[in-house]
C-alpha positions as CSV (number, residue, x, y, z in Angstrom):
1,X,22.5,-11.1,1.7
2,X,19.6,-10.6,-0.7
3,X,19.7,-7.9,-3.0
4,X,16.5,-5.4,-2.4
5,X,15.8,-2.8,-5.2
6,X,12.4,-1.7,-4.0
7,X,10.1,-1.6,-1.1
8,X,6.3,-0.9,-1.7
9,X,4.1,-0.4,1.6
10,X,0.6,-0.4,1.8
11,X,-1.4,2.8,3.3
12,X,-4.1,1.5,5.8
13,X,-3.0,0.3,9.0
14,X,0.4,-0.1,8.0
15,X,2.3,3.6,7.4
16,X,-0.5,5.1,9.9
17,X,-2.9,3.7,12.0
18,X,-6.7,3.4,9.8
19,X,-9.0,1.8,12.6
20,X,-7.6,4.0,15.5
21,X,-8.3,7.4,13.4
22,X,-11.4,6.7,12.2
23,X,-13.1,5.5,15.4
24,X,-12.2,9.0,16.5
25,X,-13.4,10.5,13.4
26,X,-16.6,8.8,13.3
27,X,-17.0,9.9,17.5
28,X,-16.7,13.5,16.6
29,X,-18.8,13.4,13.4
30,X,-21.7,11.7,15.7
31,X,-21.0,14.2,18.4
32,X,-21.3,17.0,15.9
33,X,-24.9,15.7,14.8
34,X,-25.9,15.3,18.3
35,X,-24.7,19.0,19.0
36,X,-26.5,20.3,15.9
37,X,-29.5,18.6,17.4
38,X,-29.9,14.9,16.5
39,X,-32.2,13.1,19.2
40,X,-30.0,10.2,20.1
41,X,-27.5,9.4,22.3
42,X,-23.8,8.5,21.1
43,X,-23.2,5.0,21.7
44,X,-26.7,4.0,19.6
45,X,-25.7,6.7,16.7
46,X,-21.9,5.0,16.3
47,X,-23.6,1.4,16.3
48,X,-25.7,1.8,13.6
49,X,-23.1,4.1,11.4
50,X,-20.9,0.8,11.6
51,X,-23.4,-1.1,10.4
52,X,-24.0,1.4,7.6
53,X,-20.3,1.1,6.7
54,X,-20.1,-3.1,7.0
55,X,-23.0,-3.0,4.6
56,X,-22.2,-0.4,2.2
57,X,-18.0,-0.5,2.9
58,X,-15.8,2.2,4.2
59,X,-15.8,3.9,0.7
60,X,-19.0,4.4,0.0
61,X,-19.9,8.2,0.1
62,X,-23.3,8.5,2.2
63,X,-22.8,7.3,5.4
64,X,-24.5,10.1,7.3
65,X,-27.4,10.3,5.2
66,X,-28.0,6.4,5.6
67,X,-27.5,6.9,9.2
68,X,-30.2,9.0,9.6
69,X,-33.0,7.4,7.8
70,X,-31.9,4.2,9.9
71,X,-32.4,6.2,13.4
72,X,-36.1,6.3,14.6
73,X,-38.3,9.3,12.9
74,X,-38.4,11.4,16.3
75,X,-34.6,11.9,16.4
76,X,-34.8,14.3,13.1
77,X,-38.3,15.3,13.4
78,X,-38.1,19.1,12.9
79,X,-34.3,19.4,11.7
80,X,-32.7,19.4,8.2
81,X,-31.4,16.6,8.0
82,X,-28.6,18.7,5.5
83,X,-27.4,20.4,8.1
84,X,-27.2,17.3,10.3
85,X,-25.0,15.6,7.6
86,X,-22.9,18.7,6.8
87,X,-22.3,19.3,10.3
88,X,-21.1,15.4,10.4
89,X,-18.8,16.0,7.4
90,X,-17.5,19.2,9.1
91,X,-16.4,17.7,12.1
92,X,-14.9,14.5,9.8
93,X,-12.3,16.3,8.3
94,X,-11.3,18.7,10.8
95,X,-10.2,15.4,12.6
96,X,-8.6,14.9,9.5
97,X,-6.7,18.0,9.5
98,X,-5.6,17.8,13.3
99,X,-5.1,14.4,14.0
100,X,-4.2,12.2,11.0
101,X,-0.7,11.5,10.9
102,X,2.0,8.6,10.1
103,X,3.6,6.2,12.5
104,X,6.7,8.5,13.3
105,X,9.3,5.5,13.0
106,X,7.5,5.0,9.3
107,X,8.3,8.6,8.6
108,X,12.0,8.4,9.5
109,X,12.8,4.8,8.0
110,X,11.0,6.3,4.4
111,X,13.5,9.3,4.8
112,X,16.4,6.9,5.2
113,X,15.5,4.6,2.5
114,X,15.3,7.8,0.0
115,X,18.6,8.7,1.2
116,X,20.2,5.9,0.3
117,X,18.7,5.0,-2.9
118,X,16.4,2.7,-3.1
119,X,13.0,2.8,-4.9
120,X,10.2,3.6,-2.3
121,X,6.5,3.3,-3.3
122,X,2.8,2.2,-2.3
123,X,0.7,-0.4,-3.4
124,X,-2.8,0.6,-2.1
125,X,-6.2,-0.3,-3.2
126,X,-9.2,2.1,-2.9
127,X,-10.3,5.5,-4.7
128,X,-7.6,7.2,-6.5
129,X,-8.0,10.8,-5.2
130,X,-9.0,9.4,-1.6
131,X,-5.8,6.7,-1.6
132,X,-3.9,10.0,-2.5
133,X,-5.2,12.5,-0.4
134,X,-4.2,10.2,2.5
135,X,-0.5,10.1,0.9
136,X,-0.9,14.4,0.7
137,X,-2.2,14.5,4.2
138,X,0.4,12.3,6.0
139,X,3.2,14.3,4.7
140,X,5.1,11.5,3.1
141,X,5.0,11.8,-0.6
142,X,8.0,13.6,-0.7
143,X,9.8,10.4,1.2
144,X,7.7,8.0,-2.4
145,X,9.3,8.0,-5.4
146,X,7.4,9.8,-7.8
147,X,6.8,6.8,-10.4
148,X,6.4,4.2,-7.6
149,X,3.0,4.9,-6.5
150,X,0.2,2.4,-7.5
151,X,-3.9,3.0,-6.8
152,X,-5.8,0.2,-7.8
153,X,-8.3,2.6,-8.8
154,X,-6.1,4.2,-11.5
155,X,-4.5,0.6,-12.8
156,X,-7.8,-1.3,-13.3
157,X,-6.3,-4.1,-11.1
158,X,-6.9,-4.5,-7.3
159,X,-6.2,-6.5,-4.4
160,X,-5.7,-9.5,-4.2
161,X,-4.9,-9.7,-7.6
162,X,-1.1,-10.8,-7.9
163,X,-1.5,-8.5,-11.1
164,X,-1.2,-5.4,-8.9
165,X,1.8,-6.4,-7.4
166,X,3.5,-7.3,-10.6
167,X,2.7,-4.1,-12.8
168,X,4.0,-2.3,-9.9
169,X,7.7,-4.3,-10.3
170,X,6.8,-4.0,-13.8
171,X,6.2,0.1,-13.9
172,X,9.8,0.8,-11.6
173,X,11.8,-1.6,-13.6
174,X,12.8,-4.8,-10.8
175,X,12.6,-8.0,-10.5
176,X,9.9,-9.1,-8.2
177,X,12.6,-11.3,-6.2
178,X,14.5,-7.8,-5.2
179,X,11.0,-6.5,-4.3
180,X,9.4,-6.0,-1.0
181,X,6.1,-5.3,0.2
182,X,4.7,-4.5,4.0
183,X,1.1,-4.5,4.8
184,X,-1.3,-5.5,7.3
185,X,-4.1,-7.8,5.3
186,X,-2.3,-11.6,4.7
187,X,-4.7,-12.3,2.0
188,X,-4.3,-9.2,0.2
189,X,-0.8,-8.0,1.1
190,X,1.1,-11.6,2.0
191,X,-0.2,-14.0,-0.2
192,X,-0.3,-12.4,-3.6
193,X,3.0,-10.9,-3.4
194,X,4.9,-13.9,-2.7
195,X,2.6,-15.8,-5.4
196,X,4.9,-13.8,-8.1
197,X,7.8,-14.0,-6.2
198,X,8.1,-10.5,-3.9
199,X,9.1,-10.5,0.1
200,X,6.2,-9.8,2.1
201,X,6.1,-8.5,5.3
202,X,3.2,-8.8,7.7
203,X,2.9,-5.5,9.8
204,X,1.0,-6.8,12.8
205,X,0.8,-3.4,14.5
206,X,-2.8,-2.6,14.4
207,X,-6.2,-3.0,12.3
208,X,-9.1,-5.4,11.7
209,X,-6.9,-7.4,10.5
210,X,-4.4,-8.5,13.5
211,X,-5.3,-11.9,13.8
212,X,-6.3,-12.7,10.0
213,X,-4.2,-15.4,8.8
214,X,-3.1,-16.3,5.0
215,X,-2.9,-19.2,3.2
216,X,1.0,-18.3,3.6
217,X,3.7,-17.6,5.8
218,X,5.0,-14.2,5.6
219,X,8.9,-13.9,4.9
220,X,8.8,-11.8,7.8
221,X,6.4,-10.5,11.1
222,X,6.8,-7.0,12.3
223,X,4.9,-4.9,14.9
224,X,7.1,-1.7,14.3
225,X,9.1,0.2,11.7
226,X,12.1,-0.3,14.0
227,X,11.7,-3.9,13.6
228,X,11.6,-3.5,9.9
229,X,14.8,-1.1,10.2
230,X,17.0,-4.0,11.4
231,X,15.9,-6.6,9.2
232,X,17.1,-4.6,6.1
233,X,20.4,-3.7,8.1
234,X,20.9,-7.8,9.3
235,X,19.4,-9.6,6.0
236,X,20.2,-7.1,3.2
237,X,23.1,-5.2,4.3
238,X,21.2,-1.8,3.9
239,X,22.4,1.2,5.6
240,X,19.4,2.5,7.2
């Protein structure tokens, strides 16, 4: 049996379906702008919004402003663009409040890992407050070891730099060979942790990287946390 002292998880498209949530939230935002007077159809606006996000990244703070200036002038003529943007932002955040939730089998596994005394954490890339907000909204913070939350923006090292994973292991006092990482993006979540000796688990459950391949094969590949639970029992003798 292999020894396991810590398990780290990615957040996006690992503990919850980021891609599916974002699709619904953006659609609701566009609907809110149209209800506020924007003269366009939903499909056109969503297609343009997708382009904005692809060009400026998902962490850019002014997606809806950019969307409005890219639409034909008649789409916003006579309207206050700030009101349109505010309508979109409110709709997006209301969708967060109603619908942002972790996978139920992920929550149950986190609870059980905490119960048996493993170090349970996250290693995630992105702005610190944005990623921390996800942890809070997903209601998983209570199941994580407080000293095992690593956000690239706070550390100054981001994926795919293996130093991010090494820093996490060093900070919680475990050898990389006794730590596991679970993520959805092979070049970011499999290749780097494996390069320092961590156990890498590829989550093929959902998301835009579901068909992407990395340079190395993951130690394990799963599509649910029920499968991960079985692996932890059979290969690591953990009572989960």
